[in-house]
C-alpha positions in Angstrom: 0.5 -0.1 -0.3 1.5 3.2 -0.3 2.3 5.2 2.0 0.5 8.5 0.9 -2.6 6.1 1.3 -1.6 4.8 4.9 -1.1 7.8 6.6 -4.8 9.1 4.9 -6.4 5.9 6.3 -4.7 6.7 9.6 -5.9 10.2 9.5 -9.4 9.2 8.2 -9.5 6.5 11.5 -7.8 8.9 14.2 -10.2 12.4 13.5 -13.2 11.3 15.0 -11.4 9.6 18.2 -9.6 13.3 19.4 -6.8 12.2 17.3 -6.1 8.7 18.1 -5.7 5.2 16.4 -6.1 1.4 18.2 -3.7 -1.0 16.1 -6.7 -3.4 15.6 -9.0 -0.5 14.2 -6.7 -0.4 10.8 -6.1 -3.5 10.4 -9.6 -4.1 8.1 -8.0 -1.6 6.3 -4.6 -2.9 5.3 -2.6 -0.9 8.2 -0.3 -3.2 10.0 1.7 -3.1 12.7 5.1 -2.6 11.1 4.1 0.5 9.5 2.5 2.5 12.7 5.7 1.3 14.5 7.8 2.8 11.5 5.6 5.9 12.4 6.4 6.0 15.5 10.4 5.9 14.6 9.6 9.0 12.5 7.5 11.1 14.7 4.5 10.9 12.9 2.5 9.1 15.7 3.0 8.6 18.8 2.6 5.6 21.8 0.2 7.0 24.4 -1.0 2.7 25.4 -0.3 -0.1 24.5 -1.7 -0.6 20.9 -3.0 3.0 21.2 -1.5 6.2 18.8 -1.9 9.6 18.5 -1.2 10.7 15.3 1.2 14.2 14.7 -0.6 17.6 15.6 -2.8 16.8 17.8 -2.8 18.1 21.0 -3.2 16.2 24.5 -6.4 16.7 26.3 -8.3 15.2 28.8 -11.0 14.1 26.3 -7.9 12.1 24.7 -7.0 10.8 27.6 -10.5 9.5 28.1 -10.5 8.2 24.9 -6.8 6.8 24.6 -8.3 4.7 28.2 -11.4 3.4 26.7 -9.3 2.0 23.6 -6.7 0.3 25.3 -9.4 -1.3 27.9 -11.1 -2.8 24.6 -14.2 -2.5 22.7 -16.9 -2.9 25.3 -15.1 -0.4 27.9 -17.3 3.0 28.5 -16.3 6.1 30.4 -17.7 6.3 33.3 -18.6 7.5 36.8 -17.1 10.8 37.4 -15.8 10.8 33.7 -19.4 10.5 32.3 -20.3 13.0 34.6 -18.5 15.5 33.2 -19.1 14.6 29.3 -22.7 14.7 30.3 -22.4 18.7 31.6 -23.1 17.1 34.8 -19.9 17.8 36.6 -16.9 20.8 35.9 -13.6 19.7 35.6 -11.1 18.6 36.7 -12.2 14.6 37.4 -10.0 11.6 37.2 -10.2 9.5 33.8 -12.9 6.8 35.3 -14.1 3.7 33.0 -16.1 0.8 33.5 -15.8 -2.8 31.4 -17.9 -5.8 31.5 -14.8 -8.4 31.9 -13.2 -9.3 35.1 -9.5 -9.3 33.9 -7.8 -6.9 31.1 -5.5 -3.9 31.1 -5.5 -1.3 32.8 -4.8 2.0 31.1 -2.0 4.4 32.5 -3.5 6.5 35.0 -7.6 5.5 34.6 -9.3 4.1 37.5 -11.1 0.7 35.9 -14.7 -0.4 37.4 -15.2 -3.8 36.5 -18.8 -4.6 36.4 -21.1 -7.9 36.3 -23.8 -5.8 35.1 -23.2 -3.6 31.9 -25.4 -3.7 29.3 -25.8 -2.9 25.6 -28.5 -0.5 26.4 -25.8 1.3 29.1 -23.4 2.7 26.4 -23.9 5.8 24.3 -21.2 8.0 22.7 -20.5 12.0 23.8 -18.0 14.2 21.8 -17.1 10.7 20.0 -16.3 8.9 23.4 -18.0 5.6 24.6 -19.5 6.9 27.3 -22.0 5.5 29.8 -25.2 7.0 29.5 -27.1 9.4 31.8 -29.0 7.3 33.4 -26.6 4.9 34.0 -24.0 7.5 35.1 -26.0 8.7 37.7 -26.7 5.7 39.0 -22.8 4.9 39.1 -21.9 7.9 40.8 -23.8 6.4 44.2 -20.7 4.1 44.2 -18.0 6.7 44.0 -19.7 9.9 45.7 -23.2 8.3 47.8 -23.4 11.8 49.6 -24.0 13.7 46.2 -28.3 13.6 46.1 -30.2 14.5 48.8 -34.1 12.5 49.5 -37.1 14.2 49.1 -38.2 16.0 52.6 -41.5 15.0 54.0 -43.0 17.5 53.1 -42.7 17.3 49.6 -40.4 20.8 49.8 -37.5 22.6 51.5 -37.0 26.4 52.8 -34.8 28.8 51.1 -32.1 28.1 54.0 -32.1 24.4 53.8 -31.6 24.9 49.8 -28.3 26.8 51.1 -27.2 24.0 53.1 -27.8 21.7 50.8 -25.1 23.4 48.2 -22.7 22.8 50.7 -23.1 18.9 50.7 -25.8 16.5 50.3 -26.0 13.6 52.5 -28.8 10.8 53.1 -28.8 7.4 54.7 -30.2 5.8 51.3 -27.3 3.9 49.5 -29.3 4.8 46.5 -30.2 8.0 44.4 -34.2 8.7 45.6 -36.5 10.9 44.2 -36.5 14.3 44.8 -39.2 17.1 43.7 -37.0 20.2 44.3 -32.9 21.4 42.9 -30.6 23.3 45.1 -30.7 27.0 44.0 -33.4 26.9 41.9 -31.0 25.0 39.7 -33.3 22.6 37.2 -33.6 19.3 37.5 -33.1 15.8 35.0 -34.8 12.8 35.7 -34.3 9.1 34.8 -33.8 5.6 36.3 -31.3 4.1 38.2 -29.4 1.1 36.3 -28.7 -0.3 39.4 -31.7 -0.2 41.2 -34.3 0.5 39.1 -35.4 3.3 41.6 -36.4 7.0 39.9 -33.3 9.4 40.4 -33.1 12.9 39.8 -29.7 15.3 39.7 -28.7 18.8 38.7 -25.6 20.5 38.0 -25.9 22.4 41.1 -26.2 19.6 43.4 -23.3 17.5 42.2 -20.8 20.4 42.4 -20.6 19.5 46.3 -18.4 16.5 45.3 -15.0 16.6 46.8 -12.0 16.6 44.5 -10.9 13.3 43.7 -7.7 12.1 44.4 -5.2 11.5 41.0 -4.0 7.9 42.0 -4.6 4.9 39.7 -6.4 2.0 41.2 -8.5 -0.7 39.8 -11.9 -1.7 42.1 -14.6 -3.6 41.7 -18.3 -3.0 41.0 
């Protein structure tokens, strides 16, 4: 295959993936490991993870790191938990790179937290900014595992005072292990709604409620969900 054609194929495959290519993606198009290694030595691509390469001229970004982790962890990997919350604009930056996979063993990308799930379903998958990610409903359910204090249950009166809303801004709390129905948004922030993927219970959330999460550490771990 002519070198210029190989370069064009690599660029076409990498462009919608934040400038990244996973080796197996090139194989059906005739792009070989040898051709990729040759371009690595020449500086046309750089290796980010095992089997994952960034094309020349792409700037490193948080989104690119998330995409690289998903590609390195396998075809079923999805951005999840706090990372997914950022992608769905539920949380602000910075947040760690977290992904979820449906298998017990596999690669752990550098700098990423891998959650290994036994109940990840096809319906839980979506795509945001070109990145495979858990859908908003699954994301909200997963947040309960890493940040259980981000929501507040509905009050017995079905409403709350402005002073209670202000206290909620500083740190929401509940004794329930899973998100529950609520009727009001902190500081009047609009609510979104859905259903927890873990329990099937109805959940509602707002951006304001999620801002009370503490900034997590940067260490890389592997957890089981």
